[in-house]
C-alpha positions in Angstrom: 0.0 0.0 0.0 1.3 3.5 -0.9 1.0 5.9 2.0 -0.9 9.1 1.5 1.3 12.0 0.5 0.7 15.6 0.4 0.4 16.6 -3.3 1.3 20.2 -3.0 2.5 22.6 -0.3 2.1 26.3 -0.1 5.4 28.2 -0.6 6.3 31.8 0.2 3.3 32.5 2.4 0.0 31.8 0.6 1.1 31.8 -3.0 0.9 28.5 -5.0 3.0 28.5 -8.1 1.5 27.8 -11.6 3.8 24.8 -11.9 2.4 23.3 -8.7 -1.1 23.9 -9.9 -0.3 22.0 -13.1 1.0 19.0 -11.1 -2.0 19.0 -8.9 -4.4 19.1 -11.9 -2.5 16.3 -13.6 -2.6 14.1 -10.6 -6.2 14.8 -10.0 -7.0 13.8 -13.6 -5.0 10.6 -13.1 -6.9 9.7 -10.0 -10.2 10.1 -11.9 -9.2 8.2 -15.0 -7.1 5.4 -13.6 -9.8 3.4 -11.8 -11.9 3.4 -15.0 -9.1 2.3 -17.4 -7.0 0.0 -15.0 -9.0 -2.9 -13.5 -7.6 -4.0 -10.1 -7.6 -7.3 -8.3 -9.5 -5.7 -5.4 -12.6 -5.9 -7.6 -12.4 -9.7 -7.7 -14.5 -11.4 -5.0 -12.6 -13.7 -2.6 -12.5 -17.4 -3.2 -15.5 -19.1 -1.5 -15.5 -22.6 0.0 -18.5 -25.0 0.2 -20.7 -24.5 3.3 -19.8 -27.8 4.9 -17.5 -30.8 4.5 -18.2 -34.0 6.3 -14.7 -35.2 6.8 -15.8 -38.8 7.5 -17.2 -38.9 4.0 -14.5 -36.8 2.4 -11.6 -39.1 3.6 -10.6 -42.0 1.5 -9.0 -42.1 -1.9 -9.4 -39.5 -4.6 -8.2 -39.6 -8.2 -6.9 -36.4 -9.9 -8.9 -35.4 -12.9 -7.2 -32.1 -13.7 -4.9 -29.5 -12.1 -3.0 -26.3 -12.6 0.6 -27.0 -13.4 2.8 -26.8 -10.3 6.4 -27.6 -9.4 5.4 -30.3 -6.9 4.0 -32.5 -9.6 6.3 -31.9 -12.5 7.5 -35.5 -12.5 4.0 -37.0 -12.5 3.0 -38.5 -15.8 -0.3 -40.1 -14.7 -2.3 -42.1 -12.2 -2.3 -39.3 -9.7 -4.0 -40.2 -6.4 -4.5 -38.8 -3.0 -5.5 -40.8 0.1 -6.8 -39.2 3.2 -7.2 -40.9 6.6 -8.5 -39.3 9.8 -6.4 -39.5 12.9 -7.4 -39.7 16.6 -6.0 -36.2 17.1 -8.4 -34.7 14.6 -5.8 -34.3 11.9 -5.6 -36.1 8.6 -2.9 -38.3 7.2 -2.2 -37.5 3.5 -0.5 -39.8 1.0 0.0 -38.5 -2.6 1.0 -40.9 -5.3 1.6 -40.7 -9.0 3.3 -42.5 -11.9 6.6 -41.1 -13.2 8.8 -42.1 -16.1 10.9 -44.1 -13.5 8.0 -45.8 -11.7 5.9 -44.5 -8.9 6.6 -41.8 -6.4 4.9 -41.1 -3.0 4.7 -38.1 -0.7 3.4 -38.3 2.9 2.0 -35.4 4.7 -0.5 -34.2 7.3 -3.5 -31.9 7.1 -5.2 -29.8 9.8 -8.6 -28.1 9.8 -8.4 -24.3 10.1 -12.1 -23.6 9.9 -13.9 -26.0 12.2 -17.3 -24.5 11.5 -17.2 -25.8 7.9 -14.2 -28.1 7.8 -13.8 -26.7 4.2 -10.6 -24.9 4.9 -7.5 -27.0 5.6 -3.8 -26.7 5.6 -1.4 -29.4 4.4 2.2 -30.0 5.3 4.7 -32.3 3.7 7.8 -31.0 5.5 9.1 -32.9 8.5 7.2 -32.6 11.8 10.1 -30.7 13.4 9.4 -27.8 11.0 5.6 -27.7 11.6 5.9 -24.5 13.7 6.9 -22.6 10.6 3.9 -21.1 8.9 5.3 -21.3 5.4 5.5 -25.1 5.4 1.7 -25.3 5.6 -0.2 -24.9 2.3 -3.8 -23.9 1.9 -6.3 -26.6 0.9 -9.8 -25.2 0.4 -12.7 -27.3 -0.8 -14.5 -24.9 -3.2 -16.7 -27.5 -4.9 -18.2 -30.8 -3.8 -20.8 -33.1 -5.3 -23.7 -33.9 -3.0 -22.7 -37.6 -3.1 -19.0 -36.8 -2.6 -18.2 -38.3 -6.0 -16.1 -35.2 -7.1 -14.4 -32.3 -5.5 -12.7 -29.1 -6.5 -9.8 -27.9 -4.3 -8.1 -24.6 -4.7 -6.1 -21.9 -2.8 -7.3 -18.4 -1.9 -4.7 -16.8 -4.1 -5.9 -18.9 -7.1 -2.4 -20.2 -7.8 -3.4 -23.8 -7.3 -6.4 -25.8 -8.4 -7.3 -29.5 -8.5 -10.3 -31.4 -9.7 -10.7 -34.8 -8.0 -12.9 -37.8 -8.5 -13.7 -41.0 -6.6 -13.7 -42.9 -9.9 -11.2 -43.3 -12.7 -13.9 -42.0 -15.1 -15.8 -38.7 -14.9 -19.0 -37.9 -16.7 -19.1 -34.8 -18.9 -21.8 -33.4 -16.7 -19.8 -33.8 -13.5 -16.7 -32.3 -15.1 -18.6 -29.4 -16.4 -20.1 -28.8 -13.0 -16.6 -28.8 -11.5 -15.3 -26.4 -14.1 -18.2 -24.1 -13.5 -17.4 -24.1 -9.8 -13.8 -23.1 -10.4 -14.8 -20.4 -12.9 -17.3 -18.9 -10.6 -14.5 -18.6 -8.0 -12.4 -16.6 -10.5 -9.9 -19.3 -11.4 -8.3 -19.0 -14.9 -9.4 -22.2 -16.6 -7.0 -21.7 -19.5 -4.2 -22.9 -17.1 -6.0 -26.2 -16.4 -4.5 -29.4 -17.7 -6.5 -32.6 -17.9 -4.7 -35.5 -16.2 -7.4 -38.2 -16.3 -8.6 -39.2 -19.7 
């Protein structure tokens, strides 16, 4: 945020120079024109999650249907899966797997609920437990779309940098996929970045 600055000051008593008046006029014109010609991100509504996630139904195995490209999954060539299992302490064990050109890779992590009212906002950590006190090792995991029968889900981040479409089955109907896309689009995600990873 740019702090407010005084545009002009009086000099030599009460006299304002013509040059100063020109600067003030130019800045005033810019302040009037800029909002109309330069859209800002402030006009974009924040990302919205679903109203409620039943974690007992949400846990289990999910298959990735599509995602935004990201550095964490650069080596994945297919068969991308995520398995979630609730723990006694309320957190969730996370295991991500995918096929690579050299075989299969696996990453184990843990998720915690940050919005207990809805259970739709979580954070996930794949760093060692010893580093869990560091805020930056936790990544946002927001459920922004969910089928009534929990057959598909849309997961994203509040900054819209990451997006995943997940399914319980290895095949997704056109209607379900379109519904997931509509959910992401309604939340302001750029669907041109989306890559389909499940045929």
